[in-house]
C-alpha positions in Angstrom: 66.5 -30.7 -23.3 64.9 -27.6 -21.9 65.9 -26.0 -18.6 63.1 -24.9 -16.3 64.3 -21.8 -14.6 62.5 -19.8 -11.8 61.1 -16.6 -13.4 61.4 -13.2 -11.7 58.0 -12.9 -10.1 58.4 -9.6 -8.2 61.0 -7.1 -7.1 60.5 -7.6 -3.4 61.7 -11.2 -2.9 65.1 -12.7 -3.5 63.9 -16.3 -2.9 60.6 -18.1 -3.5 59.2 -21.3 -2.0 58.7 -24.4 -4.2 55.4 -25.4 -2.7 54.8 -28.5 -4.8 55.4 -30.3 -8.0 52.2 -30.5 -10.1 53.7 -33.2 -12.2 55.8 -36.1 -10.9 59.5 -36.7 -11.6 59.8 -38.7 -14.8 56.2 -37.9 -15.9 55.5 -37.0 -19.5 53.9 -33.5 -19.7 52.4 -31.5 -22.6 53.0 -27.8 -23.4 50.9 -25.6 -21.2 50.4 -28.2 -18.4 51.3 -27.1 -14.9 54.7 -28.2 -13.6 55.1 -26.6 -10.1 53.6 -24.1 -7.7 55.9 -21.3 -6.5 55.0 -19.0 -3.6 56.3 -15.5 -3.1 55.7 -13.4 0.0 52.4 -12.2 -1.5 51.1 -14.7 -3.9 51.2 -18.2 -5.4 52.2 -18.7 -9.0 51.8 -21.7 -11.3 54.8 -22.6 -13.5 53.7 -24.3 -16.8 55.6 -26.4 -19.4 56.7 -24.5 -22.5 57.0 -27.6 -24.6 56.2 -31.4 -24.5 58.7 -33.5 -22.7 59.5 -35.7 -19.7 60.0 -33.8 -16.4 63.2 -34.2 -14.5 63.0 -32.6 -11.1 66.2 -31.1 -9.6 64.7 -29.6 -6.4 62.5 -31.1 -3.7 59.1 -29.6 -2.8 59.4 -27.4 0.2 62.8 -25.9 -0.8 63.5 -22.3 -1.5 64.7 -21.2 -4.9 66.0 -18.0 -6.4 65.0 -16.2 -9.7 67.0 -17.7 -12.6 67.7 -21.0 -10.8 67.3 -24.2 -12.7 64.8 -26.4 -10.8 63.9 -28.9 -13.5 64.6 -30.0 -17.0 62.2 -31.2 -19.8 63.7 -34.1 -21.7 62.7 -34.6 -25.4 61.4 -37.9 -26.6 64.3 -40.5 -26.5 66.6 -38.2 -24.5 68.0 -39.7 -21.3 68.5 -37.9 -18.0 72.2 -38.5 -18.1 72.5 -36.6 -21.4 71.3 -33.4 -19.9 74.1 -30.8 -20.2 75.6 -29.2 -17.1 75.3 -30.0 -13.4 72.0 -29.5 -11.7 71.4 -26.1 -10.0 72.2 -26.5 -6.3 69.1 -26.6 -4.2 68.3 -24.2 -1.5 66.9 -26.4 1.2 63.9 -25.4 3.3 64.9 -24.4 6.7 68.5 -24.0 5.5 69.6 -27.5 6.2 67.6 -28.1 9.3 66.1 -31.6 8.8 63.4 -30.9 11.3 62.2 -27.7 9.7 58.6 -27.6 8.5 57.5 -25.3 5.7 54.1 -23.8 6.2 52.5 -22.1 3.1 50.9 -18.7 3.4 47.3 -20.0 3.1 48.1 -22.6 5.8 49.5 -20.0 8.1 46.3 -18.0 7.8 44.3 -21.0 8.7 46.5 -21.6 11.7 45.8 -18.1 13.0 42.1 -18.5 12.3 41.7 -21.8 14.2 44.4 -21.5 16.8 46.4 -24.4 15.5 49.8 -24.7 17.1 53.1 -25.9 15.5 53.0 -28.8 17.9 49.7 -29.9 16.3 51.2 -29.3 12.8 54.2 -31.6 13.5 51.8 -34.5 14.3 51.0 -34.6 10.6 54.5 -35.8 9.8 54.9 -33.7 6.7 57.7 -31.4 5.6 55.4 -29.0 3.6 52.1 -28.0 5.2 49.3 -26.8 3.0 45.8 -25.5 4.0 44.2 -28.8 3.0 46.5 -30.7 5.3 45.3 -28.7 8.3 41.7 -29.9 7.8 42.9 -33.3 9.1 43.5 -31.8 12.5 39.9 -30.8 13.0 41.1 -28.1 15.4 38.6 -25.6 16.9 38.7 -21.9 16.1 39.7 -21.1 19.7 43.3 -21.7 20.7 43.5 -24.3 23.6 44.4 -23.1 27.0 47.9 -24.2 28.1 49.7 -23.3 31.2 53.0 -24.2 29.5 55.2 -22.0 27.4 53.7 -20.3 24.2 53.8 -22.2 21.0 56.7 -21.6 18.6 56.1 -19.1 15.9 55.2 -20.3 12.4 58.5 -21.3 10.7 58.0 -19.6 7.3 61.7 -19.1 6.6 64.6 -17.6 8.4 64.6 -13.8 9.2 66.8 -11.6 7.0 69.3 -11.3 9.9 69.8 -13.6 12.9 68.2 -12.5 16.1 70.5 -11.8 19.0 68.0 -12.8 21.6 65.9 -16.0 21.3 64.3 -15.5 24.8 60.6 -15.2 25.6 58.7 -12.1 24.7 59.9 -11.7 21.1 57.3 -11.2 18.3 58.6 -12.4 15.0 57.1 -10.8 11.9 55.4 -13.0 9.3 57.1 -13.5 6.0 54.6 -11.1 4.3 55.2 -8.4 6.9 58.9 -8.7 6.5 58.5 -8.0 2.8 56.4 -4.9 3.7 59.2 -3.8 6.0 61.8 -4.1 3.3 59.6 -2.0 0.9 59.0 0.7 3.5 62.7 0.9 4.4 63.6 1.3 0.8 61.0 3.9 0.2 62.2 6.1 3.1 65.8 5.6 2.1 65.5 6.4 -1.6 62.4 8.7 -2.0 62.4 12.3 -0.8 58.6 12.3 -0.2 56.3 15.3 0.6 52.6 15.2 1.6 49.5 17.2 0.9 46.0 16.6 2.2 42.7 18.0 1.0 39.2 17.9 2.5 36.5 16.6 0.1 32.8 16.7 0.5 31.5 13.3 -0.6 27.8 13.6 0.3 26.7 13.6 -3.3 29.3 10.9 -4.2 27.8 8.6 -1.6 24.2 9.1 -3.0 25.5 8.6 -6.5 27.4 5.4 -5.4 24.3 4.0 -3.8 22.3 4.5 -7.1 25.1 3.0 -9.2 25.3 0.0 -6.8 21.7 -0.8 -7.5 22.0 -0.2 -11.2 25.2 -2.1 -11.8 24.5 -4.8 -9.2 28.0 -4.5 -7.7 29.2 -2.6 -4.7 30.2 1.0 -5.6 31.7 3.3 -3.0 34.1 6.2 -2.8 37.2 4.0 -3.4 35.7 2.8 -6.7 34.9 6.4 -7.7 38.4 7.6 -6.7 40.1 4.8 -8.7 38.1 5.8 -11.8 38.7 9.5 -11.3 42.5 9.0 -10.8 42.8 6.9 -13.9 41.2 9.6 -16.0 43.9 12.1 -15.0 46.8 10.3 -16.7 47.0 12.6 -19.8 46.6 15.8 -17.7 49.2 14.8 -15.0 51.6 12.3 -16.7 54.4 12.7 -14.1 52.1 11.4 -11.3 51.9 8.0 -13.1 55.5 7.9 -14.4 58.3 5.5 -13.5 61.4 7.2 -12.2 64.5 6.4 -14.2 67.0 8.5 -12.2 66.8 11.7 -10.2 66.2 13.8 -13.4 64.1 11.6 -15.7 60.9 9.5 -15.5 59.3 7.2 -18.1 55.8 8.1 -19.1 53.0 5.5 -18.5 50.8 4.3 -21.4 47.9 3.5 -19.1 46.9 4.2 -15.5 47.6 1.1 -13.5 46.1 1.9 -10.0 47.2 -0.3 -7.1 44.7 -0.4 -4.2 45.6 -1.6 -0.7 43.6 -4.6 0.6 44.0 -5.7 4.2 41.4 -8.0 5.8 43.7 -8.9 8.7 45.8 -11.4 6.8 48.5 -9.1 5.6 48.5 -6.1 3.3 48.3 -6.6 -0.5 48.3 -4.0 -3.3 46.5 -5.6 -6.3 46.4 -3.4 -9.5 43.3 -2.2 -11.4 44.5 -2.3 -15.0 43.9 0.7 -17.3 41.7 2.4 -14.8 41.2 5.4 -17.0 39.8 3.4 -19.9 37.4 1.1 -18.1 33.8 1.8 -17.0 32.9 2.1 -13.3 31.2 -1.2 -13.2 34.3 -3.1 -14.3 36.4 -1.3 -11.7 33.9 -2.1 -9.0 33.9 -5.8 -9.9 37.7 -5.9 -10.0 37.9 -4.4 -6.5 35.2 -6.8 -5.3 37.3 -9.7 -6.7 40.4 -8.4 -4.9 38.5 -8.4 -1.5 37.2 -11.9 -2.1 40.7 -13.1 -3.0 42.2 -11.6 0.1 39.6 -13.5 2.2 39.7 -16.8 0.4 43.1 -17.4 -1.1 46.4 -16.2 -2.4 46.8 -13.5 -5.0 48.5 -14.2 -8.3 51.6 -12.3 -9.0 50.0 -10.8 -12.1 47.4 -9.2 -9.8 50.1 -7.4 -7.9 52.5 -6.5 -10.6 52.9 -3.3 -12.7 51.1 -0.5 -10.7 52.2 3.1 -11.4 50.2 4.9 -8.7 48.8 3.6 -5.4 45.6 4.3 -3.4 45.7 3.4 0.3 42.4 2.9 2.0 41.9 3.7 5.7 38.4 2.5 6.6 38.4 3.1 10.4 36.1 6.0 11.0 38.4 7.3 13.8 41.3 7.8 11.3 41.1 11.5 10.2 44.3 11.6 8.1 46.9 9.2 6.7 50.2 9.8 5.0 50.9 6.8 2.6 54.3 5.5 1.7 55.4 6.1 -2.0 56.0 2.6 -3.5 59.5 2.2 -5.0 59.3 2.7 -8.7 56.4 5.1 -8.4 56.0 8.8 -7.9 52.8 9.2 -6.0 50.5 7.5 -3.5 47.0 8.6 -2.5 45.3 8.0 0.8 41.6 7.9 1.4 39.9 8.0 4.8 36.4 6.8 5.6 33.5 9.3 5.3 32.6 11.1 8.5 29.9 13.6 9.3 30.7 17.3 9.6 28.5 20.2 10.5 28.8 23.1 8.0 27.1 26.5 7.6 24.7 27.0 4.7 24.4 30.1 2.6 21.3 31.2 4.4 23.0 31.1 7.8 21.7 27.8 8.9 23.6 24.5 9.5 23.5 21.1 7.9 25.5 17.9 8.1 27.7 16.8 5.3 29.9 13.7 4.8 33.6 14.5 4.2 36.8 12.5 3.7 40.4 13.5 3.8 42.2 12.8 0.5 46.0 12.7 0.9 48.8 12.6 -1.6 52.4 11.6 -0.8 54.8 12.3 -3.7 58.4 12.2 -4.8 59.5 15.8 -4.4 62.1 15.4 -7.2 59.3 15.1 -9.7 56.3 16.8 -8.2 56.0 20.1 -6.3 53.4 21.4 -3.9 51.5 23.4 -6.5 51.1 20.4 -8.8 50.0 18.1 -5.9 47.3 20.6 -5.0 46.1 20.8 -8.6 46.0 17.0 -8.8 44.1 16.7 -5.5 41.8 19.5 -6.7 40.9 17.6 -9.9 40.1 14.5 -7.9 38.1 16.6 -5.5 36.0 18.1 -8.3 35.4 14.6 -9.7 34.2 13.3 -6.3 32.1 16.3 -5.5 30.4 16.2 -8.9 30.1 12.5 -9.6 28.9 11.5 -13.1 30.0 14.7 -14.7 32.2 14.5 -17.8 32.7 10.7 -17.6 32.1 8.1 -20.3 29.3 5.6 -20.2 29.6 3.6 -17.1 
């Protein structure tokens, strides 16, 4: 008998949602076949069988479960369910015991927002767990219907971390994803004594270079792709910027530059990670970032996409944003911010004037490990790489 326990998928969630069983209770499964789909606040993850056996489900689909909790058992050939050792792990019911509660998965919530689907419409489906495919049955329009009655109830994606004192009208309840963002931000401000430095960078030549590389590589290349590549190549020169804090006096050196990049297409902020950014050619990095944007639009990220970053790049694409101070992610030392290119009139050497494209490149850093001088040197190295694109890099 093998116990199927919920793995630790990320450091931000204490509970996950058991979206569905991929195999039925009592069904024979083979090693490697999917057993269940778990959903965190950021991603959906498939749980696979480690060995052959017969599945014994201990938790219903739509329930919440905690890391380490036993949710199923695999019985060996000839083994009976009653012979399984120990009592089943107590389930965490969806809605915390409310029999009327409906669990709406993250992709389904996105579709509700897109098409103006209300919870009243969702309840007509008569299901306890609502997935994106279920909403296709409603055939709702993309425009929310006009209703003179009270506003629809917010999507029930789990109870808030603390009970609300006032359930009256006018409250805006954060989504499950945004509540996890709030927890990370609170922890960052509580635990990390952060400082901030910003540097102006002329990216006129970088934009021309990116345009040529886009045509040559047949994948979108822009300043973010160039920045991720440049940052990854600074690991050996600035090891503390990629290190993992152990305590207030020590940090663990990183073997490779794992660069997280913010992706926000209006459906929540995600930070997928470009692996070994310093050892990969520009074309691979560009294709990875393109995949991240497509995933943010079309479906849920996998936990492996979001796990393991050791430095973060936050993108601020609104042309009106002139500077942004990022939050240092817990477990990291630094976070970069990149604004959109904007025109700036500058004086030339002969006394004339010309228009150049500039960005503001910011660095927030844990002041226990990095000082202002080192932050300026790090930003200066990135500035040099962006202002002289293609110099001193490996074959792209």
